[in-house]
C-alpha positions in Angstrom: 14.1 1.9 11.3 16.7 -0.8 11.6 16.7 -3.8 9.4 15.4 -6.3 12.4 12.2 -4.0 12.7 11.5 -4.3 8.9 12.1 -8.0 9.0 9.9 -8.6 11.9 7.2 -6.5 10.3 7.5 -8.3 7.2 7.0 -11.8 9.0 3.9 -10.7 10.6 2.4 -10.1 7.1 -1.5 -9.9 7.3 -3.0 -12.9 5.4 -5.1 -10.3 3.5 -1.9 -9.0 2.0 -2.1 -9.3 -1.9 1.6 -8.9 -2.4 3.6 -6.5 -4.6 2.3 -7.4 -7.9 -1.4 -7.0 -7.3 -0.8 -3.9 -5.4 1.0 -2.5 -8.2 -1.8 -3.4 -10.5 -4.3 -1.7 -8.3 -2.1 1.3 -7.3 -3.8 3.7 -9.6 -7.3 2.8 -8.5 -6.4 2.9 -4.8 -5.0 6.3 -5.5 -8.2 7.7 -7.3 -10.4 6.2 -4.5 -8.3 8.4 -2.0 -8.5 11.5 -4.3 -12.1 11.1 -4.6 -12.6 11.1 -0.9 -13.3 7.4 -0.6 -11.9 4.8 1.7 -9.4 2.8 -0.3 -8.5 0.8 2.7 -12.3 -0.5 2.9 -12.4 -0.9 -1.0 -9.0 -2.7 -1.3 -8.2 -4.1 2.1 -5.6 -6.4 0.6 -3.5 -3.4 -0.8 -3.9 -1.5 2.3 -2.5 -4.6 4.2 0.3 -4.7 1.9 1.3 -1.0 2.1 1.4 -1.5 5.9 4.4 -3.6 5.6 6.2 -3.1 2.0 8.0 0.3 2.3 9.0 0.1 -1.6 5.2 -0.2 -2.5 4.5 2.5 0.2 7.1 4.6 -1.5 5.4 4.2 -5.0 1.9 5.0 -3.5 3.2 8.0 -2.1 4.7 9.0 -5.1 1.7 8.3 -7.5 -0.3 10.1 -4.9 2.0 13.2 -4.9 2.0 13.1 -8.6 -1.5 13.3 -8.9 -1.7 16.3 -6.9 -2.9 15.2 -3.5 
């Protein structure tokens, strides 16, 4: 992905997006919901919206999920 695509994606941020700080605060609950077979996208729509546009937070999510043994 080039820098322009990342910028374009960022500028089209979903108004539900809760931002990095809240995503970080809820990341463990988001991962627990995923591991329990639930739908974290439905329970935490703002986090899901944020993970769609923020590569660093998505990397953190994937790391926590991997560390949790998923």
